[in-house]
C-alpha positions in Angstrom: 61.4 33.4 24.1 58.4 32.9 26.6 55.8 35.0 25.8 56.0 37.0 28.6 59.5 37.7 28.2 58.9 38.7 24.4 55.7 41.2 25.7 58.7 43.0 28.1 60.8 43.5 25.3 58.4 44.5 23.0 57.3 46.8 25.4 60.9 48.5 25.9 61.4 48.8 22.3 58.2 50.3 21.8 58.5 52.9 24.2 62.0 54.0 22.5 60.5 54.0 19.1 57.6 56.0 20.3 60.2 58.1 22.0 62.2 58.5 18.8 59.1 58.8 16.7 58.3 62.0 18.5 61.6 63.8 18.9 61.9 63.7 22.2 65.1 63.1 24.2 64.6 61.1 27.4 64.6 64.1 29.7 61.6 65.3 27.5 59.4 62.5 27.3 59.9 62.3 31.1 58.8 65.7 31.2 56.0 65.2 28.9 54.8 61.7 30.2 56.1 60.7 33.0 55.5 63.7 35.2 53.2 64.0 38.6 50.7 66.6 38.7 52.7 68.7 40.3 55.2 68.8 37.3 57.5 66.6 39.4 59.3 64.0 37.4 58.4 60.1 38.0 61.9 58.5 37.5 65.0 60.0 36.0 66.8 59.8 32.7 69.2 57.0 33.8 66.2 54.9 35.0 64.4 55.8 32.3 67.6 54.4 29.7 67.7 51.7 32.0 64.2 50.9 31.1 64.1 51.3 27.7 67.5 48.9 26.8 66.8 46.5 29.7 63.8 46.1 30.5 62.5 46.4 34.3 59.8 46.5 37.0 58.9 50.2 36.2 58.3 50.0 32.4 54.8 48.6 33.1 54.3 52.1 34.7 56.0 53.9 32.2 53.5 52.3 29.2 50.4 53.0 31.1 51.3 56.6 32.2 51.8 57.1 28.5 48.6 55.3 27.3 46.6 57.2 29.1 47.9 60.4 28.3 48.0 59.4 24.8 44.6 57.6 24.7 45.4 54.5 23.5 45.3 51.0 24.3 48.5 49.8 26.8 48.2 46.5 24.6 49.8 48.6 21.4 53.0 48.2 23.4 52.9 44.2 22.9 52.7 44.1 19.8 55.9 43.0 17.6 58.0 46.5 16.9 57.4 46.2 13.3 54.3 46.1 13.7 53.9 48.8 16.1 56.4 51.0 14.1 53.3 50.3 11.0 51.1 51.9 13.4 52.6 54.9 14.7 50.6 57.7 12.8 47.4 55.8 13.8 48.3 55.8 17.5 50.0 59.5 17.3 48.0 61.6 14.7 49.8 65.0 13.7 47.0 66.6 16.3 48.8 64.7 19.3 52.1 65.0 17.6 51.7 68.9 17.7 50.2 68.6 21.4 53.5 67.0 22.2 55.5 69.4 21.1 53.9 72.0 23.0 54.2 70.0 26.3 57.9 69.2 25.6 58.7 73.1 24.6 60.3 72.0 21.4 59.7 73.4 18.3 58.9 72.0 15.5 61.7 70.4 13.4 62.4 72.8 10.0 62.5 71.1 7.0 66.5 72.1 6.4 67.0 70.5 9.8 64.8 66.7 8.6 66.5 67.1 5.3 70.4 67.9 6.9 69.5 64.9 9.3 67.8 62.8 6.3 71.0 63.6 3.6 73.6 62.5 6.5 71.9 59.4 7.2 72.0 58.2 3.6 75.3 60.1 3.2 76.3 57.9 6.3 75.1 54.7 4.8 77.0 55.4 1.6 80.4 55.8 3.2 80.1 52.4 5.2 78.9 50.8 1.9 75.7 50.1 3.5 74.0 51.6 0.2 75.3 52.0 -3.6 73.2 53.6 -6.2 70.4 51.7 -8.0 69.7 50.5 -3.8 66.3 50.2 -2.3 65.8 52.4 0.8 63.8 52.1 3.8 60.3 53.3 4.1 59.1 56.4 5.0 57.8 54.7 8.2 60.7 53.3 8.7 63.1 56.3 8.5 60.6 58.1 10.9 61.0 55.5 13.4 65.0 54.8 13.2 65.9 59.1 12.9 63.0 60.2 15.3 61.5 62.3 12.6 57.6 62.4 12.7 56.4 60.4 9.1 55.1 63.5 7.1 58.3 65.8 8.0 59.9 62.4 6.5 57.5 62.3 3.1 58.4 66.3 2.6 62.4 65.8 2.9 62.3 62.8 0.5 60.1 65.3 -2.1 63.0 67.5 -1.7 65.4 65.0 -2.4 63.8 63.7 -5.6 63.7 66.8 -7.3 67.5 67.5 -6.3 68.1 64.4 -8.1 69.6 62.6 -4.8 66.9 59.6 -4.6 64.2 58.1 -7.5 60.6 57.4 -5.8 59.2 55.0 -8.0 55.2 54.3 -7.1 54.5 50.7 -6.6 57.9 50.0 -6.0 60.3 52.3 -3.8 62.7 54.3 -3.3 66.0 54.0 -4.4 69.4 56.4 -4.0 69.9 58.0 -7.4 72.5 56.3 -9.7 74.2 59.5 -9.2 74.7 59.1 -5.8 77.4 61.5 -5.1 75.0 64.2 -5.1 74.7 63.5 -1.5 78.0 64.5 -1.1 77.6 68.3 -2.0 74.2 68.3 -0.1 74.6 71.5 1.7 74.3 73.7 -1.3 71.7 71.6 -2.7 69.1 72.0 0.2 69.9 75.5 1.0 69.5 76.2 -2.5 66.2 74.0 -3.0 64.5 75.6 0.6 65.2 79.4 0.0 63.4 80.3 -3.0 64.3 84.1 -2.2 67.7 83.6 -2.9 67.3 82.2 -6.5 69.3 85.4 -7.7 72.3 84.2 -5.5 72.0 81.0 -7.0 71.6 81.5 -10.3 74.9 83.8 -9.6 77.4 80.5 -8.4 76.1 78.7 -11.2 77.2 81.1 -13.4 80.7 81.0 -11.7 80.6 77.4 -11.7 80.0 77.7 -15.3 82.9 80.0 -16.4 85.5 77.6 -14.4 84.1 74.7 -16.0 84.7 76.3 -19.9 87.9 77.6 -18.7 88.6 74.1 -17.2 87.4 72.3 -20.3 89.6 74.6 -22.5 92.6 72.6 -21.1 91.0 68.9 -21.4 92.5 66.6 -23.9 90.7 63.3 -23.7 89.2 63.1 -26.4 86.5 60.7 -26.2 85.1 63.6 -23.8 85.4 66.0 -26.4 84.2 64.5 -29.1 81.0 63.8 -27.0 81.1 67.9 -26.8 81.5 67.7 -30.5 78.6 65.5 -31.2 76.2 67.6 -28.8 77.1 70.9 -30.6 76.7 69.4 -34.3 73.5 68.2 -32.6 72.5 71.6 -31.6 72.7 72.5 -35.1 71.0 70.5 -36.7 68.1 70.9 -34.6 68.7 74.7 -35.2 68.7 74.9 -38.6 65.5 72.4 -38.6 64.0 74.3 -36.5 63.5 71.5 -33.7 63.1 73.4 -30.1 62.3 70.6 -28.1 65.9 69.3 -29.6 67.4 71.9 -29.4 66.7 72.8 -26.1 67.6 69.2 -24.8 71.2 69.5 -26.2 71.2 73.0 -24.8 71.4 71.1 -21.0 73.8 68.5 -22.5 76.3 71.4 -23.8 76.5 72.3 -20.6 76.6 69.0 -18.9 79.5 68.3 -20.9 81.3 71.0 -20.8 81.0 70.5 -16.6 82.2 66.7 -16.9 85.0 67.7 -19.3 86.1 70.1 -16.5 87.6 66.9 -15.0 86.1 68.5 -11.6 83.3 66.0 -10.2 82.2 68.8 -7.2 81.6 71.3 -10.0 79.8 68.5 -12.0 77.5 67.5 -9.6 76.7 71.1 -8.2 75.8 72.3 -11.6 74.0 69.3 -11.9 71.9 69.8 -9.0 71.5 73.8 -10.1 70.1 72.3 -13.0 67.5 70.3 -11.0 66.8 73.1 -9.0 66.4 75.9 -12.4 63.5 73.3 -13.4 61.5 73.8 -10.1 61.7 77.4 -10.2 61.6 78.7 -14.2 59.0 77.9 -16.7 60.1 76.7 -20.0 63.4 78.2 -18.9 63.0 80.2 -22.2 61.0 83.3 -22.9 60.9 83.2 -26.4 62.1 80.8 -29.1 63.5 83.6 -31.2 66.4 83.7 -28.7 67.6 80.6 -29.5 69.7 82.0 -32.6 71.2 84.1 -30.0 72.0 80.8 -28.1 73.1 79.0 -31.2 75.8 81.7 -31.7 76.7 81.7 -28.0 77.2 77.9 -28.1 79.2 78.3 -31.0 81.9 80.8 -29.7 82.2 78.9 -26.5 82.3 75.3 -28.1 85.3 76.6 -30.5 87.7 78.3 -27.8 86.9 74.9 -25.7 88.1 73.0 -29.0 91.2 75.5 -30.0 92.2 74.8 -26.1 92.3 78.5 -25.5 90.9 78.4 -21.7 90.5 82.2 -21.1 88.7 83.3 -24.1 86.6 79.7 -23.6 85.8 81.4 -19.9 84.8 84.9 -21.4 82.8 83.4 -24.0 80.7 81.0 -21.3 80.6 84.2 -19.0 78.8 86.6 -21.5 76.8 83.7 -22.4 75.3 83.4 -18.6 74.9 86.9 -18.0 72.8 86.7 -21.2 70.8 83.7 -20.3 69.6 85.3 -17.0 67.1 87.5 -19.2 65.6 83.7 -20.5 64.4 82.3 -17.4 60.7 83.0 -16.2 61.4 82.7 -12.3 58.2 81.4 -10.6 57.2 83.7 -7.3 
């Protein structure tokens, strides 16, 4: 590829990257950057589409018009696309992005929409076996360009996914799909719960229903390994309670509920309850009001555990329902 051919290829790819970064359709891109003083379009959508995919004589016209309106040097469009993407935030800072949205008549995408697009992207990658748990994912710059989102919007959505336990962000190393990648298949509930703080009461109600169902199903569990694990957790909680080791007791409390969800044999219930637990860490303080309540929790757990081991699904569900009702008062919810 000679220098001139490379320049043309870079220009058309970088124009396409810029348009997607700004979240503009080809029609909106023309409306924003390729109209005369009277607002008349300088080219049609098919023409722009052809220029983006194949190049052509009018490509330079597009580059000069966009460069002029954004106030950037047109030679930036001649650098390799990977370098262009890295400079995107410098070339089009937040104020220019806002100007673009205003001129195109588009509304700023909500975090819900951005989170939807991001999680659907990862879910598709997992379905297509291009990603699996533990795999490193693209940088926020690459994701922003690929999904036609602003980099700041991508960062915000990624932080939500981390809180929900769907990805791991490791400072200095990058971002990785969580070892619990099944979370991506219950994300509609996940992002709705996380983003709507005003719905905490409804979230707790959903959690209670799932916990009760999990206990009912767990009482039908006949896998000795899973039941033995529940026994071990219950024993550790008993020991922590006797020794007044509150930190270990609360750790066991989380494991106890997680094990019951696992014993239910329903992976969706398990994943949804895991997501809710992550959320409750975010919207609550310690999770407990005072240490004196640990006695009640211990007794309630013992009842649930006893009925599960006895394989009495109705009484296990009833005991869990009572435990959940009493637990509501133990959360110190943040406004």
